[in-house]
N, C-alpha and C positions, 0 to 999 in steps of 0.2 A: 327733166322730170322722168321718173321711171315709168314704164308702160302700165304697170299695175295702178300706180297713183293716178295717171292720166285717165284710165278707165273708170276709176272710182269717182273722180271729179266730174267726168262726163255723165255718169249715171246719176250723181246727185243733182246736177244741173237739169237733166231731163226730168227727174222726179219733181223738182221744184216747178218746172214749166207745166207739167201735167196736173199737179195739184192746184196750181193757180188757175187753170182753165176750167176746173170743175166747180167753180164758184156758183154756177147757176142753180145748184141744188140747195143752196142755203140763202137766208135772207141777206140783203145787201143794202147798205145805206146809199140812197140815191142822191140826196142833197140835204143841206141844213142851212138855216138862215135865222137871223135875229130880227130885231124890230126894224124892218125895212118898209119903204113906201109901198102903196098898193100896186103900182105898175110893176115894180120889181117882183113883188109877191106873185102877181098873176103870171108873169113870165116863167117863174120857177114852177108854179103849179101847172101851167100849160105843158111844159117839158115833161113833168111827172105824168100828166094825163096821157101824153103820146106814148110813153113807155108802158103805162097800164093798158092802153088800147092794144098795143102790140103783144102784150102778155095777158090776155083776158082771163086766164085761169089763176093768175097771181093776185094777191091782195096788196093794196097800198096801205101802209101804216103811217099815220102822222102822230109822232110823239111830241107833245109840247111841254115846255117847262116854264113855270112861273119864275119871275126874277125877284131876287132880293131887292132890286131896284128896277122900276119901269120908267123909262123916259127920264132918267135922272132923279127920280123921287121915290118915296116909299109907295108900294102898290096898295090898291084897295083889295079887300077880300073878294075873290072871284074874278078879278080883272084878267088874269091870264087865260082862264077858260073862255071868257067872252071874246078876248082877242083871237083865240084859236077857233072859236065857233063859226067863223066865216070861211074856213079852209075847205071843209068837206062840201058844204053847199056850192061853193064855186066849182069844184070838180064835178059834182053831180048835175047841177043845173046849167052850168055854162059849157061844160066839156063832155057831158053825156056819159060819165063814168057811172056804172050801176052802184046804187047805194051800198049794197052788200059787199062791194069790192073795196070799199074804203073804211078803215078802222081808225078812230081817233083815241089816243091814250094820253091821260094826264100823267106826265112823267115825274112830277114833284117839282123841285126847285133847283135852279142854278143861279149864278150871279145876276144874269139878266135874262129876259124872255127869249126863248129859242124854240124853234120847231125843227124836227128831223123828219125827212121823208124816206121811207123804206119800201122796197119791193120784196115781197115774200112769195116765192113760188109755192105751188101746191105741195103739201107734205113737209115743208120746212117749218121750223119753230119760229114763232113771232119774235121780233126783237124785244129785248128787255130795256126798260128805261134806265138811264144812268144819271140820276140826280147828283149834284155836287154840293148842295146846301141842305142842311137839315131843316125840316119844317119849323122846328122850335126856334130857330135863329132868325126867322123872317118876321119882321114887324110890319104891320098894316096901318094905313091911314084910315081915319074915320070918314064916313060919308058914302053916298051912293055912287054908283057907276053910271055914267052917261053912255048909252049904247052908241050914239052917233059918233063918239070919239073913235070907235073901232070899226065903223062901217066903211066899206069901199064901194062907192056907187059906180055901177057900170054905166058909161056914158057914151 
């Protein structure tokens, strides 16, 4: 390889390394999960809380998506929001994260219920939801929602 080509390749590699290390100035997806059990959800939120405690000036964004199907069946209207409504209280009440540090966003719909956890440093733009299913294509079941279906009791 000619010396000029080697130099250019090295400069490109250095540039890629430097640009990859500057990621702290923008939002970053920390984790994502679907319809998991309470213990797994708590473990993921505990890990998220540790990172938010280590970055107190950052905001934690939770973007949730309703599913075209939830638990193998058609969802009820509002079911996704109720399922997501336990996430922020867990961080605030059980892990001591300030209420203002956590933002919950309804991201629309995907094939199944999902939540994304994002860490957004000061001055960075918040993450944008990325739905994959149009709201008009989601069919809902009739009937009320039983809140106890979606509660995780701390024991």
